CHARMM-style PDB file with segment names, atoms N, HN, CA, C and O in Angstrom:
ATOM      1  N   MET     1       0.518 -20.084   8.495  1.00  0.00      PROA
ATOM      2  CA  MET     1       1.250 -18.841   8.627  1.00  0.00      PROA
ATOM      3  C   MET     1       0.663 -17.816   7.656  1.00  0.00      PROA
ATOM      4  O   MET     1       0.424 -18.119   6.487  1.00  0.00      PROA
ATOM      5  N   ARG     2       0.439 -16.631   8.145  1.00  0.00      PROA
ATOM      6  HN  ARG     2       0.633 -16.385   9.095  1.00  0.00      PROA
ATOM      7  CA  ARG     2      -0.116 -15.567   7.326  1.00  0.00      PROA
ATOM      8  C   ARG     2       0.924 -14.467   7.146  1.00  0.00      PROA
ATOM      9  O   ARG     2       1.622 -14.108   8.094  1.00  0.00      PROA
ATOM     10  N   PRO     3       1.027 -13.934   5.938  1.00  0.00      PROA
ATOM     11  CA  PRO     3       1.960 -12.828   5.723  1.00  0.00      PROA
ATOM     12  C   PRO     3       1.470 -11.572   6.450  1.00  0.00      PROA
ATOM     13  O   PRO     3       0.271 -11.303   6.520  1.00  0.00      PROA
ATOM     14  N   ILE     4       2.404 -10.831   6.975  1.00  0.00      PROA
ATOM     15  HN  ILE     4       3.378 -11.049   6.918  1.00  0.00      PROA
ATOM     16  CA  ILE     4       2.072  -9.597   7.678  1.00  0.00      PROA
ATOM     17  C   ILE     4       2.958  -8.484   7.143  1.00  0.00      PROA
ATOM     18  O   ILE     4       4.184  -8.585   7.168  1.00  0.00      PROA
ATOM     19  N   ALA     5       2.326  -7.422   6.661  1.00  0.00      PROA
ATOM     20  HN  ALA     5       1.330  -7.340   6.641  1.00  0.00      PROA
ATOM     21  CA  ALA     5       3.069  -6.259   6.184  1.00  0.00      PROA
ATOM     22  C   ALA     5       3.186  -5.251   7.318  1.00  0.00      PROA
ATOM     23  O   ALA     5       2.210  -4.967   8.013  1.00  0.00      PROA
ATOM     24  N   LEU     6       4.361  -4.727   7.495  1.00  0.00      PROA
ATOM     25  HN  LEU     6       5.153  -4.958   6.931  1.00  0.00      PROA
ATOM     26  CA  LEU     6       4.593  -3.664   8.461  1.00  0.00      PROA
ATOM     27  C   LEU     6       4.652  -2.366   7.667  1.00  0.00      PROA
ATOM     28  O   LEU     6       5.558  -2.160   6.859  1.00  0.00      PROA
ATOM     29  N   VAL     7       3.683  -1.500   7.904  1.00  0.00      PROA
ATOM     30  HN  VAL     7       2.947  -1.668   8.560  1.00  0.00      PROA
ATOM     31  CA  VAL     7       3.595  -0.249   7.152  1.00  0.00      PROA
ATOM     32  C   VAL     7       3.873   0.898   8.105  1.00  0.00      PROA
ATOM     33  O   VAL     7       3.145   1.106   9.076  1.00  0.00      PROA
ATOM     34  N   GLY     8       4.937   1.643   7.819  1.00  0.00      PROA
ATOM     35  HN  GLY     8       5.528   1.474   7.030  1.00  0.00      PROA
ATOM     36  CA  GLY     8       5.243   2.820   8.624  1.00  0.00      PROA
ATOM     37  C   GLY     8       4.257   3.939   8.326  1.00  0.00      PROA
ATOM     38  O   GLY     8       3.527   3.886   7.336  1.00  0.00      PROA
ATOM     39  N   ALA     9       4.238   4.935   9.173  1.00  0.00      PROA
ATOM     40  HN  ALA     9       4.830   4.978   9.978  1.00  0.00      PROA
ATOM     41  CA  ALA     9       3.295   6.044   9.016  1.00  0.00      PROA
ATOM     42  C   ALA     9       3.469   6.742   7.670  1.00  0.00      PROA
ATOM     43  O   ALA     9       2.480   7.063   7.012  1.00  0.00      PROA
ATOM     44  N   ALA    10       4.703   6.979   7.256  1.00  0.00      PROA
ATOM     45  HN  ALA    10       5.506   6.718   7.791  1.00  0.00      PROA
ATOM     46  CA  ALA    10       4.937   7.662   5.984  1.00  0.00      PROA
ATOM     47  C   ALA    10       4.483   6.789   4.809  1.00  0.00      PROA
ATOM     48  O   ALA    10       3.911   7.297   3.845  1.00  0.00      PROA
ATOM     49  N   GLY    11       4.735   5.493   4.885  1.00  0.00      PROA
ATOM     50  HN  GLY    11       5.201   5.080   5.668  1.00  0.00      PROA
ATOM     51  CA  GLY    11       4.297   4.580   3.839  1.00  0.00      PROA
ATOM     52  C   GLY    11       2.784   4.504   3.760  1.00  0.00      PROA
ATOM     53  O   GLY    11       2.217   4.478   2.667  1.00  0.00      PROA
ATOM     54  N   LEU    12       2.125   4.469   4.911  1.00  0.00      PROA
ATOM     55  HN  LEU    12       2.585   4.490   5.798  1.00  0.00      PROA
ATOM     56  CA  LEU    12       0.668   4.425   4.939  1.00  0.00      PROA
ATOM     57  C   LEU    12       0.069   5.702   4.365  1.00  0.00      PROA
ATOM     58  O   LEU    12      -0.907   5.648   3.617  1.00  0.00      PROA
ATOM     59  N   LYS    13       0.640   6.837   4.707  1.00  0.00      PROA
ATOM     60  HN  LYS    13       1.433   6.881   5.315  1.00  0.00      PROA
ATOM     61  CA  LYS    13       0.157   8.106   4.155  1.00  0.00      PROA
ATOM     62  C   LYS    13       0.363   8.140   2.644  1.00  0.00      PROA
ATOM     63  O   LYS    13      -0.506   8.605   1.906  1.00  0.00      PROA
ATOM     64  N   GLN    14       1.501   7.652   2.189  1.00  0.00      PROA
ATOM     65  HN  GLN    14       2.207   7.274   2.788  1.00  0.00      PROA
ATOM     66  CA  GLN    14       1.785   7.591   0.754  1.00  0.00      PROA
ATOM     67  C   GLN    14       0.749   6.722   0.044  1.00  0.00      PROA
ATOM     68  O   GLN    14       0.202   7.116  -0.986  1.00  0.00      PROA
ATOM     69  N   LEU    15       0.482   5.538   0.598  1.00  0.00      PROA
ATOM     70  HN  LEU    15       0.926   5.218   1.434  1.00  0.00      PROA
ATOM     71  CA  LEU    15      -0.517   4.647   0.003  1.00  0.00      PROA
ATOM     72  C   LEU    15      -1.890   5.309  -0.049  1.00  0.00      PROA
ATOM     73  O   LEU    15      -2.559   5.277  -1.082  1.00  0.00      PROA
ATOM     74  N   ALA    16      -2.301   5.901   1.048  1.00  0.00      PROA
ATOM     75  HN  ALA    16      -1.758   5.927   1.887  1.00  0.00      PROA
ATOM     76  CA  ALA    16      -3.629   6.517   1.116  1.00  0.00      PROA
ATOM     77  C   ALA    16      -3.757   7.701   0.169  1.00  0.00      PROA
ATOM     78  O   ALA    16      -4.745   7.804  -0.558  1.00  0.00      PROA
ATOM     79  N   ASP    17      -2.785   8.584   0.165  1.00  0.00      PROA
ATOM     80  HN  ASP    17      -1.982   8.500   0.756  1.00  0.00      PROA
ATOM     81  CA  ASP    17      -2.847   9.776  -0.690  1.00  0.00      PROA
ATOM     82  C   ASP    17      -2.817   9.415  -2.167  1.00  0.00      PROA
ATOM     83  O   ASP    17      -3.600   9.940  -2.958  1.00  0.00      PROA
ATOM     84  N   ARG    18      -1.916   8.522  -2.530  1.00  0.00      PROA
ATOM     85  HN  ARG    18      -1.280   8.095  -1.887  1.00  0.00      PROA
ATOM     86  CA  ARG    18      -1.793   8.151  -3.953  1.00  0.00      PROA
ATOM     87  C   ARG    18      -3.001   7.367  -4.432  1.00  0.00      PROA
ATOM     88  O   ARG    18      -3.453   7.555  -5.561  1.00  0.00      PROA
ATOM     89  N   TRP    19      -3.538   6.472  -3.571  1.00  0.00      PROA
ATOM     90  HN  TRP    19      -3.171   6.319  -2.654  1.00  0.00      PROA
ATOM     91  CA  TRP    19      -4.718   5.716  -3.980  1.00  0.00      PROA
ATOM     92  C   TRP    19      -5.913   6.645  -4.149  1.00  0.00      PROA
ATOM     93  O   TRP    19      -6.701   6.474  -5.079  1.00  0.00      PROA
ATOM     94  N   ALA    20      -6.057   7.616  -3.271  1.00  0.00      PROA
ATOM     95  HN  ALA    20      -5.417   7.755  -2.515  1.00  0.00      PROA
ATOM     96  CA  ALA    20      -7.156   8.579  -3.384  1.00  0.00      PROA
ATOM     97  C   ALA    20      -7.055   9.366  -4.684  1.00  0.00      PROA
ATOM     98  O   ALA    20      -8.074   9.722  -5.276  1.00  0.00      PROA
ATOM     99  N   ALA    21      -5.842   9.637  -5.129  1.00  0.00      PROA
ATOM    100  HN  ALA    21      -5.014   9.348  -4.648  1.00  0.00      PROA
ATOM    101  CA  ALA    21      -5.647  10.375  -6.378  1.00  0.00      PROA
ATOM    102  C   ALA    21      -5.833   9.466  -7.602  1.00  0.00      PROA
ATOM    103  O   ALA    21      -6.363   9.907  -8.622  1.00  0.00      PROA
ATOM    104  N   LEU    22      -5.403   8.213  -7.506  1.00  0.00      PROA
ATOM    105  HN  LEU    22      -4.972   7.855  -6.677  1.00  0.00      PROA
ATOM    106  CA  LEU    22      -5.466   7.295  -8.644  1.00  0.00      PROA
ATOM    107  C   LEU    22      -6.869   6.735  -8.890  1.00  0.00      PROA
ATOM    108  O   LEU    22      -7.319   6.655 -10.033  1.00  0.00      PROA
ATOM    109  N   ALA    23      -7.541   6.355  -7.831  1.00  0.00      PROA
ATOM    110  HN  ALA    23      -7.175   6.420  -6.903  1.00  0.00      PROA
ATOM    111  CA  ALA    23      -8.843   5.690  -7.973  1.00  0.00      PROA
ATOM    112  C   ALA    23      -9.764   6.074  -6.813  1.00  0.00      PROA
ATOM    113  O   ALA    23     -10.045   5.246  -5.945  1.00  0.00      PROA
ATOM    114  N   PRO    24     -10.230   7.312  -6.794  1.00  0.00      PROA
ATOM    115  CA  PRO    24     -11.006   7.780  -5.642  1.00  0.00      PROA
ATOM    116  C   PRO    24     -12.329   7.046  -5.421  1.00  0.00      PROA
ATOM    117  O   PRO    24     -12.845   7.041  -4.303  1.00  0.00      PROA
ATOM    118  N   ASP    25     -12.877   6.438  -6.445  1.00  0.00      PROA
ATOM    119  HN  ASP    25     -12.458   6.442  -7.353  1.00  0.00      PROA
ATOM    120  CA  ASP    25     -14.172   5.770  -6.309  1.00  0.00      PROA
ATOM    121  C   ASP    25     -14.061   4.277  -6.029  1.00  0.00      PROA
ATOM    122  O   ASP    25     -15.075   3.602  -5.855  1.00  0.00      PROA
ATOM    123  N   LYS    26     -12.847   3.761  -5.986  1.00  0.00      PROA
ATOM    124  HN  LYS    26     -12.023   4.309  -6.128  1.00  0.00      PROA
ATOM    125  CA  LYS    26     -12.648   2.333  -5.750  1.00  0.00      PROA
ATOM    126  C   LYS    26     -12.087   2.096  -4.352  1.00  0.00      PROA
ATOM    127  O   LYS    26     -11.316   2.913  -3.848  1.00  0.00      PROA
ATOM    128  N   PRO    27     -12.467   0.986  -3.722  1.00  0.00      PROA
ATOM    129  CA  PRO    27     -11.864   0.669  -2.421  1.00  0.00      PROA
ATOM    130  C   PRO    27     -10.399   0.269  -2.596  1.00  0.00      PROA
ATOM    131  O   PRO    27      -9.999  -0.245  -3.641  1.00  0.00      PROA
ATOM    132  N   PHE    28      -9.633   0.511  -1.576  1.00  0.00      PROA
ATOM    133  HN  PHE    28      -9.959   0.929  -0.728  1.00  0.00      PROA
ATOM    134  CA  PHE    28      -8.220   0.152  -1.613  1.00  0.00      PROA
ATOM    135  C   PHE    28      -8.091  -1.366  -1.675  1.00  0.00      PROA
ATOM    136  O   PHE    28      -8.732  -2.066  -0.891  1.00  0.00      PROA
ATOM    137  N   PRO    29      -7.273  -1.893  -2.592  1.00  0.00      PROA
ATOM    138  CA  PRO    29      -7.096  -3.348  -2.697  1.00  0.00      PROA
ATOM    139  C   PRO    29      -6.183  -3.870  -1.580  1.00  0.00      PROA
ATOM    140  O   PRO    29      -4.958  -3.806  -1.679  1.00  0.00      PROA
ATOM    141  N   ALA    30      -6.793  -4.375  -0.544  1.00  0.00      PROA
ATOM    142  HN  ALA    30      -7.788  -4.428  -0.463  1.00  0.00      PROA
ATOM    143  CA  ALA    30      -6.041  -4.856   0.620  1.00  0.00      PROA
ATOM    144  C   ALA    30      -5.087  -5.984   0.263  1.00  0.00      PROA
ATOM    145  O   ALA    30      -4.136  -6.239   1.001  1.00  0.00      PROA
ATOM    146  N   ARG    31      -5.322  -6.665  -0.855  1.00  0.00      PROA
ATOM    147  HN  ARG    31      -6.095  -6.457  -1.455  1.00  0.00      PROA
ATOM    148  CA  ARG    31      -4.431  -7.757  -1.274  1.00  0.00      PROA
ATOM    149  C   ARG    31      -3.009  -7.247  -1.494  1.00  0.00      PROA
ATOM    150  O   ARG    31      -2.061  -8.031  -1.451  1.00  0.00      PROA
ATOM    151  N   LEU    32      -2.851  -5.949  -1.726  1.00  0.00      PROA
ATOM    152  HN  LEU    32      -3.621  -5.313  -1.760  1.00  0.00      PROA
ATOM    153  CA  LEU    32      -1.504  -5.403  -1.900  1.00  0.00      PROA
ATOM    154  C   LEU    32      -0.673  -5.522  -0.625  1.00  0.00      PROA
ATOM    155  O   LEU    32       0.557  -5.518  -0.675  1.00  0.00      PROA
ATOM    156  N   LEU    33      -1.347  -5.626   0.508  1.00  0.00      PROA
ATOM    157  HN  LEU    33      -2.347  -5.628   0.548  1.00  0.00      PROA
ATOM    158  CA  LEU    33      -0.644  -5.739   1.784  1.00  0.00      PROA
ATOM    159  C   LEU    33      -0.477  -7.189   2.220  1.00  0.00      PROA
ATOM    160  O   LEU    33      -0.002  -7.454   3.324  1.00  0.00      PROA
ATOM    161  N   ASN    34      -0.861  -8.118   1.371  1.00  0.00      PROA
ATOM    162  HN  ASN    34      -1.247  -7.902   0.474  1.00  0.00      PROA
ATOM    163  CA  ASN    34      -0.765  -9.533   1.688  1.00  0.00      PROA
ATOM    164  C   ASN    34       0.643 -10.041   1.371  1.00  0.00      PROA
ATOM    165  O   ASN    34       0.837 -10.822   0.440  1.00  0.00      PROA
ATOM    166  N   ARG    35       1.595  -9.597   2.138  1.00  0.00      PROA
ATOM    167  HN  ARG    35       1.438  -8.962   2.894  1.00  0.00      PROA
ATOM    168  CA  ARG    35       3.004  -9.930   1.936  1.00  0.00      PROA
ATOM    169  C   ARG    35       3.746  -9.702   3.238  1.00  0.00      PROA
ATOM    170  O   ARG    35       3.294  -8.948   4.100  1.00  0.00      PROA
ATOM    171  N   THR    36       4.873 -10.351   3.373  1.00  0.00      PROA
ATOM    172  HN  THR    36       5.240 -10.963   2.673  1.00  0.00      PROA
ATOM    173  CA  THR    36       5.696 -10.184   4.569  1.00  0.00      PROA
ATOM    174  C   THR    36       6.868  -9.286   4.203  1.00  0.00      PROA
ATOM    175  O   THR    36       7.846  -9.726   3.598  1.00  0.00      PROA
ATOM    176  N   GLU    37       6.750  -8.035   4.577  1.00  0.00      PROA
ATOM    177  HN  GLU    37       5.956  -7.677   5.068  1.00  0.00      PROA
ATOM    178  CA  GLU    37       7.822  -7.070   4.318  1.00  0.00      PROA
ATOM    179  C   GLU    37       7.511  -5.753   5.015  1.00  0.00      PROA
ATOM    180  O   GLU    37       6.399  -5.535   5.497  1.00  0.00      PROA
ATOM    181  N   VAL    38       8.488  -4.901   5.060  1.00  0.00      PROA
ATOM    182  HN  VAL    38       9.391  -5.078   4.668  1.00  0.00      PROA
ATOM    183  CA  VAL    38       8.313  -3.543   5.572  1.00  0.00      PROA
ATOM    184  C   VAL    38       7.998  -2.651   4.377  1.00  0.00      PROA
ATOM    185  O   VAL    38       8.709  -2.664   3.372  1.00  0.00      PROA
ATOM    186  N   ILE    39       6.936  -1.885   4.497  1.00  0.00      PROA
ATOM    187  HN  ILE    39       6.358  -1.874   5.313  1.00  0.00      PROA
ATOM    188  CA  ILE    39       6.523  -1.021   3.394  1.00  0.00      PROA
ATOM    189  C   ILE    39       6.822   0.426   3.766  1.00  0.00      PROA
ATOM    190  O   ILE    39       6.231   0.988   4.687  1.00  0.00      PROA
ATOM    191  N   ASN    40       7.761   1.012   3.020  1.00  0.00      PROA
ATOM    192  HN  ASN    40       8.241   0.555   2.271  1.00  0.00      PROA
ATOM    193  CA  ASN    40       8.102   2.419   3.196  1.00  0.00      PROA
ATOM    194  C   ASN    40       7.535   3.192   1.996  1.00  0.00      PROA
ATOM    195  O   ASN    40       6.773   2.626   1.212  1.00  0.00      PROA
ATOM    196  N   THR    41       7.882   4.443   1.843  1.00  0.00      PROA
ATOM    197  HN  THR    41       8.501   4.903   2.480  1.00  0.00      PROA
ATOM    198  CA  THR    41       7.303   5.243   0.762  1.00  0.00      PROA
ATOM    199  C   THR    41       7.708   4.733  -0.619  1.00  0.00      PROA
ATOM    200  O   THR    41       6.889   4.734  -1.537  1.00  0.00      PROA
ATOM    201  N   ASP    42       8.948   4.302  -0.779  1.00  0.00      PROA
ATOM    202  HN  ASP    42       9.614   4.301  -0.033  1.00  0.00      PROA
ATOM    203  CA  ASP    42       9.376   3.763  -2.077  1.00  0.00      PROA
ATOM    204  C   ASP    42       8.637   2.469  -2.406  1.00  0.00      PROA
ATOM    205  O   ASP    42       8.198   2.268  -3.539  1.00  0.00      PROA
ATOM    206  N   ARG    43       8.503   1.607  -1.425  1.00  0.00      PROA
ATOM    207  HN  ARG    43       8.859   1.770  -0.505  1.00  0.00      PROA
ATOM    208  CA  ARG    43       7.811   0.338  -1.643  1.00  0.00      PROA
ATOM    209  C   ARG    43       6.321   0.583  -1.896  1.00  0.00      PROA
ATOM    210  O   ARG    43       5.692  -0.149  -2.661  1.00  0.00      PROA
ATOM    211  N   ALA    44       5.762   1.602  -1.260  1.00  0.00      PROA
ATOM    212  HN  ALA    44       6.272   2.196  -0.639  1.00  0.00      PROA
ATOM    213  CA  ALA    44       4.346   1.948  -1.469  1.00  0.00      PROA
ATOM    214  C   ALA    44       4.105   2.298  -2.928  1.00  0.00      PROA
ATOM    215  O   ALA    44       3.105   1.878  -3.511  1.00  0.00      PROA
ATOM    216  N   GLU    45       4.997   3.050  -3.514  1.00  0.00      PROA
ATOM    217  HN  GLU    45       5.810   3.391  -3.041  1.00  0.00      PROA
ATOM    218  CA  GLU    45       4.860   3.412  -4.931  1.00  0.00      PROA
ATOM    219  C   GLU    45       4.899   2.166  -5.814  1.00  0.00      PROA
ATOM    220  O   GLU    45       4.122   2.054  -6.763  1.00  0.00      PROA
ATOM    221  N   PHE    46       5.785   1.242  -5.513  1.00  0.00      PROA
ATOM    222  HN  PHE    46       6.416   1.333  -4.742  1.00  0.00      PROA
ATOM    223  CA  PHE    46       5.863   0.009  -6.277  1.00  0.00      PROA
ATOM    224  C   PHE    46       4.562  -0.788  -6.146  1.00  0.00      PROA
ATOM    225  O   PHE    46       4.035  -1.276  -7.146  1.00  0.00      PROA
ATOM    226  N   LEU    47       4.050  -0.920  -4.939  1.00  0.00      PROA
ATOM    227  HN  LEU    47       4.478  -0.524  -4.127  1.00  0.00      PROA
ATOM    228  CA  LEU    47       2.819  -1.674  -4.742  1.00  0.00      PROA
ATOM    229  C   LEU    47       1.646  -1.057  -5.490  1.00  0.00      PROA
ATOM    230  O   LEU    47       0.807  -1.778  -6.031  1.00  0.00      PROA
ATOM    231  N   LEU    48       1.583   0.250  -5.523  1.00  0.00      PROA
ATOM    232  HN  LEU    48       2.264   0.835  -5.083  1.00  0.00      PROA
ATOM    233  CA  LEU    48       0.496   0.911  -6.253  1.00  0.00      PROA
ATOM    234  C   LEU    48       0.616   0.655  -7.742  1.00  0.00      PROA
ATOM    235  O   LEU    48      -0.393   0.640  -8.447  1.00  0.00      PROA
ATOM    236  N   SER    49       1.820   0.456  -8.231  1.00  0.00      PROA
ATOM    237  HN  SER    49       2.639   0.468  -7.658  1.00  0.00      PROA
ATOM    238  CA  SER    49       1.974   0.152  -9.659  1.00  0.00      PROA
ATOM    239  C   SER    49       1.426  -1.233  -9.999  1.00  0.00      PROA
ATOM    240  O   SER    49       1.120  -1.513 -11.158  1.00  0.00      PROA
ATOM    241  N   LEU    50       1.301  -2.103  -8.989  1.00  0.00      PROA
ATOM    242  HN  LEU    50       1.549  -1.876  -8.047  1.00  0.00      PROA
ATOM    243  CA  LEU    50       0.751  -3.433  -9.196  1.00  0.00      PROA
ATOM    244  C   LEU    50      -0.777  -3.452  -9.216  1.00  0.00      PROA
ATOM    245  O   LEU    50      -1.388  -4.403  -9.703  1.00  0.00      PROA
ATOM    246  N   ALA    51      -1.380  -2.405  -8.689  1.00  0.00      PROA
ATOM    247  HN  ALA    51      -0.884  -1.633  -8.293  1.00  0.00      PROA
ATOM    248  CA  ALA    51      -2.856  -2.373  -8.566  1.00  0.00      PROA
ATOM    249  C   ALA    51      -3.537  -2.170  -9.892  1.00  0.00      PROA
ATOM    250  OT1 ALA    51      -4.765  -2.121  -9.954  1.00  0.00      PROA
TER     251      ALA     51
END
């Protein structure tokens, strides 16, 4: 069984925009999405704090 994250459009935009601002020269750490949950804008902020 593999974890699957469901990312809504607003959450995905939040992740992309904030990651581009935080670390523009680094690739996005896909391991942050290795979880089973729904990722909204609030959860996106939490996940970015883990990076």
